[in-house]
Chimera marker file (.cmm) of the C-alpha trace (Angstrom):
<marker_set name="trace">
<marker id="1" x="71.349" y="60.793" z="29.551" r="1" g="1" b="0" radius="0.5"/>
<marker id="2" x="68.710" y="63.541" z="30.266" r="1" g="1" b="0" radius="0.5"/>
<marker id="3" x="66.406" y="61.821" z="27.575" r="1" g="1" b="0" radius="0.5"/>
<marker id="4" x="66.714" y="59.588" z="29.626" r="1" g="1" b="0" radius="0.5"/>
<marker id="5" x="66.667" y="61.233" z="33.000" r="1" g="1" b="0" radius="0.5"/>
<marker id="6" x="63.382" y="63.320" z="31.624" r="1" g="1" b="0" radius="0.5"/>
<marker id="7" x="61.822" y="59.971" z="30.799" r="1" g="1" b="0" radius="0.5"/>
<marker id="8" x="62.353" y="58.549" z="34.514" r="1" g="1" b="0" radius="0.5"/>
<marker id="9" x="60.628" y="61.577" z="35.988" r="1" g="1" b="0" radius="0.5"/>
<marker id="10" x="57.874" y="61.455" z="33.329" r="1" g="1" b="0" radius="0.5"/>
<marker id="11" x="56.878" y="57.839" z="35.046" r="1" g="1" b="0" radius="0.5"/>
<marker id="12" x="57.430" y="58.975" z="38.348" r="1" g="1" b="0" radius="0.5"/>
<marker id="13" x="56.020" y="61.586" z="38.943" r="1" g="1" b="0" radius="0.5"/>
<marker id="14" x="52.668" y="60.333" z="36.519" r="1" g="1" b="0" radius="0.5"/>
<marker id="15" x="52.447" y="57.263" z="39.032" r="1" g="1" b="0" radius="0.5"/>
<marker id="16" x="52.598" y="59.474" z="42.476" r="1" g="1" b="0" radius="0.5"/>
<marker id="17" x="49.879" y="61.150" z="40.534" r="1" g="1" b="0" radius="0.5"/>
<marker id="18" x="47.723" y="58.616" z="39.925" r="1" g="1" b="0" radius="0.5"/>
<marker id="19" x="48.709" y="56.921" z="43.098" r="1" g="1" b="0" radius="0.5"/>
<marker id="20" x="47.785" y="60.078" z="44.732" r="1" g="1" b="0" radius="0.5"/>
<marker id="21" x="44.133" y="60.674" z="42.944" r="1" g="1" b="0" radius="0.5"/>
<marker id="22" x="42.791" y="56.720" z="43.451" r="1" g="1" b="0" radius="0.5"/>
<marker id="23" x="41.738" y="58.305" z="47.267" r="1" g="1" b="0" radius="0.5"/>
<marker id="24" x="41.463" y="56.734" z="50.209" r="1" g="1" b="0" radius="0.5"/>
<marker id="25" x="40.802" y="52.693" z="49.963" r="1" g="1" b="0" radius="0.5"/>
<marker id="26" x="37.205" y="52.755" z="50.545" r="1" g="1" b="0" radius="0.5"/>
<marker id="27" x="33.932" y="50.513" z="48.029" r="1" g="1" b="0" radius="0.5"/>
<marker id="28" x="31.566" y="53.277" z="47.245" r="1" g="1" b="0" radius="0.5"/>
<marker id="29" x="28.461" y="52.693" z="48.788" r="1" g="1" b="0" radius="0.5"/>
<marker id="30" x="26.102" y="52.257" z="51.328" r="1" g="1" b="0" radius="0.5"/>
<marker id="31" x="27.721" y="52.480" z="54.438" r="1" g="1" b="0" radius="0.5"/>
<marker id="32" x="26.010" y="51.258" z="58.177" r="1" g="1" b="0" radius="0.5"/>
<marker id="33" x="28.090" y="53.569" z="60.772" r="1" g="1" b="0" radius="0.5"/>
<marker id="34" x="27.848" y="52.925" z="64.260" r="1" g="1" b="0" radius="0.5"/>
<marker id="35" x="28.552" y="55.484" z="66.637" r="1" g="1" b="0" radius="0.5"/>
<marker id="36" x="29.455" y="55.180" z="70.639" r="1" g="1" b="0" radius="0.5"/>
<marker id="37" x="29.824" y="58.594" z="71.983" r="1" g="1" b="0" radius="0.5"/>
<marker id="38" x="31.602" y="59.800" z="75.792" r="1" g="1" b="0" radius="0.5"/>
<marker id="39" x="30.799" y="62.604" z="76.951" r="1" g="1" b="0" radius="0.5"/>
<marker id="40" x="33.826" y="65.144" z="79.379" r="1" g="1" b="0" radius="0.5"/>
<marker id="41" x="32.684" y="67.880" z="81.091" r="1" g="1" b="0" radius="0.5"/>
<marker id="42" x="29.460" y="66.563" z="83.133" r="1" g="1" b="0" radius="0.5"/>
<marker id="43" x="29.482" y="65.627" z="86.206" r="1" g="1" b="0" radius="0.5"/>
<marker id="44" x="30.153" y="61.827" z="86.664" r="1" g="1" b="0" radius="0.5"/>
<marker id="45" x="31.591" y="60.364" z="83.310" r="1" g="1" b="0" radius="0.5"/>
<marker id="46" x="28.401" y="59.689" z="80.258" r="1" g="1" b="0" radius="0.5"/>
<marker id="47" x="28.089" y="57.297" z="77.295" r="1" g="1" b="0" radius="0.5"/>
<marker id="48" x="25.317" y="57.567" z="75.135" r="1" g="1" b="0" radius="0.5"/>
<marker id="49" x="24.373" y="53.941" z="74.462" r="1" g="1" b="0" radius="0.5"/>
<marker id="50" x="25.477" y="53.230" z="70.394" r="1" g="1" b="0" radius="0.5"/>
<marker id="51" x="23.751" y="54.817" z="67.694" r="1" g="1" b="0" radius="0.5"/>
<marker id="52" x="24.069" y="53.128" z="64.046" r="1" g="1" b="0" radius="0.5"/>
<marker id="53" x="23.068" y="55.079" z="60.989" r="1" g="1" b="0" radius="0.5"/>
<marker id="54" x="23.658" y="54.361" z="57.031" r="1" g="1" b="0" radius="0.5"/>
<marker id="55" x="25.715" y="57.069" z="54.626" r="1" g="1" b="0" radius="0.5"/>
<marker id="56" x="26.137" y="56.509" z="51.233" r="1" g="1" b="0" radius="0.5"/>
<marker id="57" x="29.539" y="57.380" z="51.517" r="1" g="1" b="0" radius="0.5"/>
<marker id="58" x="32.099" y="57.844" z="48.065" r="1" g="1" b="0" radius="0.5"/>
<marker id="59" x="36.323" y="58.156" z="47.401" r="1" g="1" b="0" radius="0.5"/>
<marker id="60" x="34.661" y="62.402" z="46.229" r="1" g="1" b="0" radius="0.5"/>
<marker id="61" x="32.296" y="62.447" z="49.045" r="1" g="1" b="0" radius="0.5"/>
<marker id="62" x="34.464" y="59.991" z="52.179" r="1" g="1" b="0" radius="0.5"/>
<marker id="63" x="34.405" y="62.272" z="55.323" r="1" g="1" b="0" radius="0.5"/>
<marker id="64" x="31.171" y="59.919" z="57.388" r="1" g="1" b="0" radius="0.5"/>
<marker id="65" x="28.396" y="62.650" z="59.586" r="1" g="1" b="0" radius="0.5"/>
<marker id="66" x="25.047" y="62.649" z="60.934" r="1" g="1" b="0" radius="0.5"/>
<marker id="67" x="23.190" y="64.791" z="58.705" r="1" g="1" b="0" radius="0.5"/>
<marker id="68" x="21.017" y="66.576" z="61.956" r="1" g="1" b="0" radius="0.5"/>
<marker id="69" x="18.149" y="68.463" z="61.836" r="1" g="1" b="0" radius="0.5"/>
<marker id="70" x="18.253" y="71.920" z="62.049" r="1" g="1" b="0" radius="0.5"/>
<marker id="71" x="21.771" y="72.388" z="62.238" r="1" g="1" b="0" radius="0.5"/>
<marker id="72" x="24.007" y="74.474" z="58.963" r="1" g="1" b="0" radius="0.5"/>
<marker id="73" x="26.951" y="72.871" z="58.715" r="1" g="1" b="0" radius="0.5"/>
<marker id="74" x="29.932" y="73.619" z="56.130" r="1" g="1" b="0" radius="0.5"/>
<marker id="75" x="33.231" y="71.214" z="56.215" r="1" g="1" b="0" radius="0.5"/>
<marker id="76" x="36.516" y="73.893" z="57.071" r="1" g="1" b="0" radius="0.5"/>
<marker id="77" x="38.766" y="70.925" z="55.494" r="1" g="1" b="0" radius="0.5"/>
<marker id="78" x="38.802" y="67.889" z="53.963" r="1" g="1" b="0" radius="0.5"/>
<marker id="79" x="42.360" y="65.971" z="53.496" r="1" g="1" b="0" radius="0.5"/>
<marker id="80" x="43.175" y="62.421" z="52.548" r="1" g="1" b="0" radius="0.5"/>
<marker id="81" x="46.667" y="60.764" z="54.106" r="1" g="1" b="0" radius="0.5"/>
<marker id="82" x="46.495" y="57.264" z="51.483" r="1" g="1" b="0" radius="0.5"/>
<marker id="83" x="43.762" y="55.506" z="53.393" r="1" g="1" b="0" radius="0.5"/>
<marker id="84" x="42.546" y="58.099" z="56.628" r="1" g="1" b="0" radius="0.5"/>
<marker id="85" x="40.362" y="60.795" z="55.604" r="1" g="1" b="0" radius="0.5"/>
<marker id="86" x="40.133" y="63.952" z="57.772" r="1" g="1" b="0" radius="0.5"/>
<marker id="87" x="38.419" y="66.484" z="58.469" r="1" g="1" b="0" radius="0.5"/>
<marker id="88" x="37.041" y="69.224" z="60.853" r="1" g="1" b="0" radius="0.5"/>
<marker id="89" x="33.324" y="70.613" z="59.900" r="1" g="1" b="0" radius="0.5"/>
<marker id="90" x="31.206" y="73.662" z="62.076" r="1" g="1" b="0" radius="0.5"/>
<marker id="91" x="27.436" y="73.445" z="63.000" r="1" g="1" b="0" radius="0.5"/>
<marker id="92" x="25.604" y="76.538" z="64.109" r="1" g="1" b="0" radius="0.5"/>
<marker id="93" x="22.109" y="75.820" z="64.837" r="1" g="1" b="0" radius="0.5"/>
<marker id="94" x="18.770" y="78.291" z="64.860" r="1" g="1" b="0" radius="0.5"/>
<marker id="95" x="19.405" y="78.533" z="68.996" r="1" g="1" b="0" radius="0.5"/>
<marker id="96" x="23.074" y="79.469" z="68.427" r="1" g="1" b="0" radius="0.5"/>
<marker id="97" x="24.413" y="76.705" z="69.887" r="1" g="1" b="0" radius="0.5"/>
<marker id="98" x="28.128" y="76.426" z="68.383" r="1" g="1" b="0" radius="0.5"/>
<marker id="99" x="29.195" y="72.578" z="67.683" r="1" g="1" b="0" radius="0.5"/>
<marker id="100" x="33.149" y="72.314" z="65.960" r="1" g="1" b="0" radius="0.5"/>
<marker id="101" x="33.984" y="68.900" z="65.219" r="1" g="1" b="0" radius="0.5"/>
<marker id="102" x="37.593" y="67.157" z="64.560" r="1" g="1" b="0" radius="0.5"/>
<marker id="103" x="37.420" y="63.160" z="63.144" r="1" g="1" b="0" radius="0.5"/>
<marker id="104" x="39.454" y="61.420" z="61.045" r="1" g="1" b="0" radius="0.5"/>
<marker id="105" x="38.446" y="57.898" z="59.735" r="1" g="1" b="0" radius="0.5"/>
<marker id="106" x="41.009" y="54.838" z="57.826" r="1" g="1" b="0" radius="0.5"/>
<marker id="107" x="38.977" y="52.249" z="55.154" r="1" g="1" b="0" radius="0.5"/>
<marker id="108" x="39.684" y="49.169" z="54.631" r="1" g="1" b="0" radius="0.5"/>
<marker id="109" x="38.331" y="48.026" z="52.079" r="1" g="1" b="0" radius="0.5"/>
<marker id="110" x="34.570" y="47.228" z="52.411" r="1" g="1" b="0" radius="0.5"/>
<marker id="111" x="34.805" y="48.454" z="56.816" r="1" g="1" b="0" radius="0.5"/>
<marker id="112" x="36.194" y="51.724" z="58.563" r="1" g="1" b="0" radius="0.5"/>
<marker id="113" x="37.320" y="53.021" z="61.902" r="1" g="1" b="0" radius="0.5"/>
<marker id="114" x="37.420" y="55.460" z="62.909" r="1" g="1" b="0" radius="0.5"/>
<marker id="115" x="37.453" y="58.417" z="65.064" r="1" g="1" b="0" radius="0.5"/>
<marker id="116" x="35.549" y="62.173" z="66.114" r="1" g="1" b="0" radius="0.5"/>
<marker id="117" x="36.431" y="64.821" z="69.254" r="1" g="1" b="0" radius="0.5"/>
<marker id="118" x="32.992" y="67.162" z="69.799" r="1" g="1" b="0" radius="0.5"/>
<marker id="119" x="32.861" y="70.525" z="71.232" r="1" g="1" b="0" radius="0.5"/>
<marker id="120" x="29.910" y="72.277" z="72.186" r="1" g="1" b="0" radius="0.5"/>
<marker id="121" x="28.589" y="75.822" z="72.640" r="1" g="1" b="0" radius="0.5"/>
<marker id="122" x="26.033" y="75.858" z="74.347" r="1" g="1" b="0" radius="0.5"/>
<marker id="123" x="25.264" y="80.456" z="74.244" r="1" g="1" b="0" radius="0.5"/>
<marker id="124" x="25.593" y="80.992" z="78.545" r="1" g="1" b="0" radius="0.5"/>
<marker id="125" x="26.232" y="78.003" z="78.908" r="1" g="1" b="0" radius="0.5"/>
<marker id="126" x="29.780" y="75.357" z="79.930" r="1" g="1" b="0" radius="0.5"/>
<marker id="127" x="30.708" y="73.751" z="77.094" r="1" g="1" b="0" radius="0.5"/>
<marker id="128" x="30.436" y="69.758" z="76.171" r="1" g="1" b="0" radius="0.5"/>
<marker id="129" x="33.126" y="67.665" z="74.703" r="1" g="1" b="0" radius="0.5"/>
<marker id="130" x="32.340" y="63.929" z="73.066" r="1" g="1" b="0" radius="0.5"/>
<marker id="131" x="34.319" y="62.209" z="71.464" r="1" g="1" b="0" radius="0.5"/>
<marker id="132" x="32.212" y="59.719" z="68.615" r="1" g="1" b="0" radius="0.5"/>
<marker id="133" x="34.648" y="56.802" z="68.121" r="1" g="1" b="0" radius="0.5"/>
<marker id="134" x="32.795" y="55.319" z="64.509" r="1" g="1" b="0" radius="0.5"/>
<marker id="135" x="32.952" y="51.596" z="63.003" r="1" g="1" b="0" radius="0.5"/>
<marker id="136" x="31.013" y="51.572" z="58.995" r="1" g="1" b="0" radius="0.5"/>
<marker id="137" x="30.974" y="48.376" z="56.930" r="1" g="1" b="0" radius="0.5"/>
<marker id="138" x="29.383" y="48.670" z="53.836" r="1" g="1" b="0" radius="0.5"/>
<marker id="139" x="26.260" y="46.947" z="52.585" r="1" g="1" b="0" radius="0.5"/>
<marker id="140" x="25.168" y="48.105" z="49.399" r="1" g="1" b="0" radius="0.5"/>
<marker id="141" x="24.732" y="50.070" z="46.707" r="1" g="1" b="0" radius="0.5"/>
<marker id="142" x="23.393" y="52.778" z="47.397" r="1" g="1" b="0" radius="0.5"/>
<marker id="143" x="19.834" y="53.882" z="46.684" r="1" g="1" b="0" radius="0.5"/>
<marker id="144" x="19.554" y="57.063" z="44.217" r="1" g="1" b="0" radius="0.5"/>
<link id1="1" id2="2" r="1" g="1" b="0" radius="0.2"/>
<link id1="2" id2="3" r="1" g="1" b="0" radius="0.2"/>
<link id1="3" id2="4" r="1" g="1" b="0" radius="0.2"/>
<link id1="4" id2="5" r="1" g="1" b="0" radius="0.2"/>
<link id1="5" id2="6" r="1" g="1" b="0" radius="0.2"/>
<link id1="6" id2="7" r="1" g="1" b="0" radius="0.2"/>
<link id1="7" id2="8" r="1" g="1" b="0" radius="0.2"/>
<link id1="8" id2="9" r="1" g="1" b="0" radius="0.2"/>
<link id1="9" id2="10" r="1" g="1" b="0" radius="0.2"/>
<link id1="10" id2="11" r="1" g="1" b="0" radius="0.2"/>
<link id1="11" id2="12" r="1" g="1" b="0" radius="0.2"/>
<link id1="12" id2="13" r="1" g="1" b="0" radius="0.2"/>
<link id1="13" id2="14" r="1" g="1" b="0" radius="0.2"/>
<link id1="14" id2="15" r="1" g="1" b="0" radius="0.2"/>
<link id1="15" id2="16" r="1" g="1" b="0" radius="0.2"/>
<link id1="16" id2="17" r="1" g="1" b="0" radius="0.2"/>
<link id1="17" id2="18" r="1" g="1" b="0" radius="0.2"/>
<link id1="18" id2="19" r="1" g="1" b="0" radius="0.2"/>
<link id1="19" id2="20" r="1" g="1" b="0" radius="0.2"/>
<link id1="20" id2="21" r="1" g="1" b="0" radius="0.2"/>
<link id1="21" id2="22" r="1" g="1" b="0" radius="0.2"/>
<link id1="22" id2="23" r="1" g="1" b="0" radius="0.2"/>
<link id1="23" id2="24" r="1" g="1" b="0" radius="0.2"/>
<link id1="24" id2="25" r="1" g="1" b="0" radius="0.2"/>
<link id1="25" id2="26" r="1" g="1" b="0" radius="0.2"/>
<link id1="26" id2="27" r="1" g="1" b="0" radius="0.2"/>
<link id1="27" id2="28" r="1" g="1" b="0" radius="0.2"/>
<link id1="28" id2="29" r="1" g="1" b="0" radius="0.2"/>
<link id1="29" id2="30" r="1" g="1" b="0" radius="0.2"/>
<link id1="30" id2="31" r="1" g="1" b="0" radius="0.2"/>
<link id1="31" id2="32" r="1" g="1" b="0" radius="0.2"/>
<link id1="32" id2="33" r="1" g="1" b="0" radius="0.2"/>
<link id1="33" id2="34" r="1" g="1" b="0" radius="0.2"/>
<link id1="34" id2="35" r="1" g="1" b="0" radius="0.2"/>
<link id1="35" id2="36" r="1" g="1" b="0" radius="0.2"/>
<link id1="36" id2="37" r="1" g="1" b="0" radius="0.2"/>
<link id1="37" id2="38" r="1" g="1" b="0" radius="0.2"/>
<link id1="38" id2="39" r="1" g="1" b="0" radius="0.2"/>
<link id1="39" id2="40" r="1" g="1" b="0" radius="0.2"/>
<link id1="40" id2="41" r="1" g="1" b="0" radius="0.2"/>
<link id1="41" id2="42" r="1" g="1" b="0" radius="0.2"/>
<link id1="42" id2="43" r="1" g="1" b="0" radius="0.2"/>
<link id1="43" id2="44" r="1" g="1" b="0" radius="0.2"/>
<link id1="44" id2="45" r="1" g="1" b="0" radius="0.2"/>
<link id1="45" id2="46" r="1" g="1" b="0" radius="0.2"/>
<link id1="46" id2="47" r="1" g="1" b="0" radius="0.2"/>
<link id1="47" id2="48" r="1" g="1" b="0" radius="0.2"/>
<link id1="48" id2="49" r="1" g="1" b="0" radius="0.2"/>
<link id1="49" id2="50" r="1" g="1" b="0" radius="0.2"/>
<link id1="50" id2="51" r="1" g="1" b="0" radius="0.2"/>
<link id1="51" id2="52" r="1" g="1" b="0" radius="0.2"/>
<link id1="52" id2="53" r="1" g="1" b="0" radius="0.2"/>
<link id1="53" id2="54" r="1" g="1" b="0" radius="0.2"/>
<link id1="54" id2="55" r="1" g="1" b="0" radius="0.2"/>
<link id1="55" id2="56" r="1" g="1" b="0" radius="0.2"/>
<link id1="56" id2="57" r="1" g="1" b="0" radius="0.2"/>
<link id1="57" id2="58" r="1" g="1" b="0" radius="0.2"/>
<link id1="58" id2="59" r="1" g="1" b="0" radius="0.2"/>
<link id1="59" id2="60" r="1" g="1" b="0" radius="0.2"/>
<link id1="60" id2="61" r="1" g="1" b="0" radius="0.2"/>
<link id1="61" id2="62" r="1" g="1" b="0" radius="0.2"/>
<link id1="62" id2="63" r="1" g="1" b="0" radius="0.2"/>
<link id1="63" id2="64" r="1" g="1" b="0" radius="0.2"/>
<link id1="64" id2="65" r="1" g="1" b="0" radius="0.2"/>
<link id1="65" id2="66" r="1" g="1" b="0" radius="0.2"/>
<link id1="66" id2="67" r="1" g="1" b="0" radius="0.2"/>
<link id1="67" id2="68" r="1" g="1" b="0" radius="0.2"/>
<link id1="68" id2="69" r="1" g="1" b="0" radius="0.2"/>
<link id1="69" id2="70" r="1" g="1" b="0" radius="0.2"/>
<link id1="70" id2="71" r="1" g="1" b="0" radius="0.2"/>
<link id1="71" id2="72" r="1" g="1" b="0" radius="0.2"/>
<link id1="72" id2="73" r="1" g="1" b="0" radius="0.2"/>
<link id1="73" id2="74" r="1" g="1" b="0" radius="0.2"/>
<link id1="74" id2="75" r="1" g="1" b="0" radius="0.2"/>
<link id1="75" id2="76" r="1" g="1" b="0" radius="0.2"/>
<link id1="76" id2="77" r="1" g="1" b="0" radius="0.2"/>
<link id1="77" id2="78" r="1" g="1" b="0" radius="0.2"/>
<link id1="78" id2="79" r="1" g="1" b="0" radius="0.2"/>
<link id1="79" id2="80" r="1" g="1" b="0" radius="0.2"/>
<link id1="80" id2="81" r="1" g="1" b="0" radius="0.2"/>
<link id1="81" id2="82" r="1" g="1" b="0" radius="0.2"/>
<link id1="82" id2="83" r="1" g="1" b="0" radius="0.2"/>
<link id1="83" id2="84" r="1" g="1" b="0" radius="0.2"/>
<link id1="84" id2="85" r="1" g="1" b="0" radius="0.2"/>
<link id1="85" id2="86" r="1" g="1" b="0" radius="0.2"/>
<link id1="86" id2="87" r="1" g="1" b="0" radius="0.2"/>
<link id1="87" id2="88" r="1" g="1" b="0" radius="0.2"/>
<link id1="88" id2="89" r="1" g="1" b="0" radius="0.2"/>
<link id1="89" id2="90" r="1" g="1" b="0" radius="0.2"/>
<link id1="90" id2="91" r="1" g="1" b="0" radius="0.2"/>
<link id1="91" id2="92" r="1" g="1" b="0" radius="0.2"/>
<link id1="92" id2="93" r="1" g="1" b="0" radius="0.2"/>
<link id1="93" id2="94" r="1" g="1" b="0" radius="0.2"/>
<link id1="94" id2="95" r="1" g="1" b="0" radius="0.2"/>
<link id1="95" id2="96" r="1" g="1" b="0" radius="0.2"/>
<link id1="96" id2="97" r="1" g="1" b="0" radius="0.2"/>
<link id1="97" id2="98" r="1" g="1" b="0" radius="0.2"/>
<link id1="98" id2="99" r="1" g="1" b="0" radius="0.2"/>
<link id1="99" id2="100" r="1" g="1" b="0" radius="0.2"/>
<link id1="100" id2="101" r="1" g="1" b="0" radius="0.2"/>
<link id1="101" id2="102" r="1" g="1" b="0" radius="0.2"/>
<link id1="102" id2="103" r="1" g="1" b="0" radius="0.2"/>
<link id1="103" id2="104" r="1" g="1" b="0" radius="0.2"/>
<link id1="104" id2="105" r="1" g="1" b="0" radius="0.2"/>
<link id1="105" id2="106" r="1" g="1" b="0" radius="0.2"/>
<link id1="106" id2="107" r="1" g="1" b="0" radius="0.2"/>
<link id1="107" id2="108" r="1" g="1" b="0" radius="0.2"/>
<link id1="108" id2="109" r="1" g="1" b="0" radius="0.2"/>
<link id1="109" id2="110" r="1" g="1" b="0" radius="0.2"/>
<link id1="110" id2="111" r="1" g="1" b="0" radius="0.2"/>
<link id1="111" id2="112" r="1" g="1" b="0" radius="0.2"/>
<link id1="112" id2="113" r="1" g="1" b="0" radius="0.2"/>
<link id1="113" id2="114" r="1" g="1" b="0" radius="0.2"/>
<link id1="114" id2="115" r="1" g="1" b="0" radius="0.2"/>
<link id1="115" id2="116" r="1" g="1" b="0" radius="0.2"/>
<link id1="116" id2="117" r="1" g="1" b="0" radius="0.2"/>
<link id1="117" id2="118" r="1" g="1" b="0" radius="0.2"/>
<link id1="118" id2="119" r="1" g="1" b="0" radius="0.2"/>
<link id1="119" id2="120" r="1" g="1" b="0" radius="0.2"/>
<link id1="120" id2="121" r="1" g="1" b="0" radius="0.2"/>
<link id1="121" id2="122" r="1" g="1" b="0" radius="0.2"/>
<link id1="122" id2="123" r="1" g="1" b="0" radius="0.2"/>
<link id1="123" id2="124" r="1" g="1" b="0" radius="0.2"/>
<link id1="124" id2="125" r="1" g="1" b="0" radius="0.2"/>
<link id1="125" id2="126" r="1" g="1" b="0" radius="0.2"/>
<link id1="126" id2="127" r="1" g="1" b="0" radius="0.2"/>
<link id1="127" id2="128" r="1" g="1" b="0" radius="0.2"/>
<link id1="128" id2="129" r="1" g="1" b="0" radius="0.2"/>
<link id1="129" id2="130" r="1" g="1" b="0" radius="0.2"/>
<link id1="130" id2="131" r="1" g="1" b="0" radius="0.2"/>
<link id1="131" id2="132" r="1" g="1" b="0" radius="0.2"/>
<link id1="132" id2="133" r="1" g="1" b="0" radius="0.2"/>
<link id1="133" id2="134" r="1" g="1" b="0" radius="0.2"/>
<link id1="134" id2="135" r="1" g="1" b="0" radius="0.2"/>
<link id1="135" id2="136" r="1" g="1" b="0" radius="0.2"/>
<link id1="136" id2="137" r="1" g="1" b="0" radius="0.2"/>
<link id1="137" id2="138" r="1" g="1" b="0" radius="0.2"/>
<link id1="138" id2="139" r="1" g="1" b="0" radius="0.2"/>
<link id1="139" id2="140" r="1" g="1" b="0" radius="0.2"/>
<link id1="140" id2="141" r="1" g="1" b="0" radius="0.2"/>
<link id1="141" id2="142" r="1" g="1" b="0" radius="0.2"/>
<link id1="142" id2="143" r="1" g="1" b="0" radius="0.2"/>
<link id1="143" id2="144" r="1" g="1" b="0" radius="0.2"/>
</marker_set>
């Protein structure tokens, strides 16, 4: 009886570990990401036009992000729960502008939807809060 319980527990634990390690439901490759940004804290609500970027996204690097020039960024945390990836990132520019962002993206095979909340703190100025909504779609293989 004890042996049967041990075997069942081993199978359940093994299946759980395998399920956890597979990552979100996304296909590795080149993705087109469309973003729309809305800014709060402005005299009138402000929305920037949609932007499109491409990025290689893999299960090992599942955070959709736009690399900004002249910024030093570090990923503070990344968590995967099912098909949803959440992250926190901090960036600083040479001018002393601090940017903190928290985002989520939920993958559905070859598409995703997500949101990033961004707080920009320029030195000596008011804080700017932005909400960035994102959609992504896989468009092909990554080019080395």
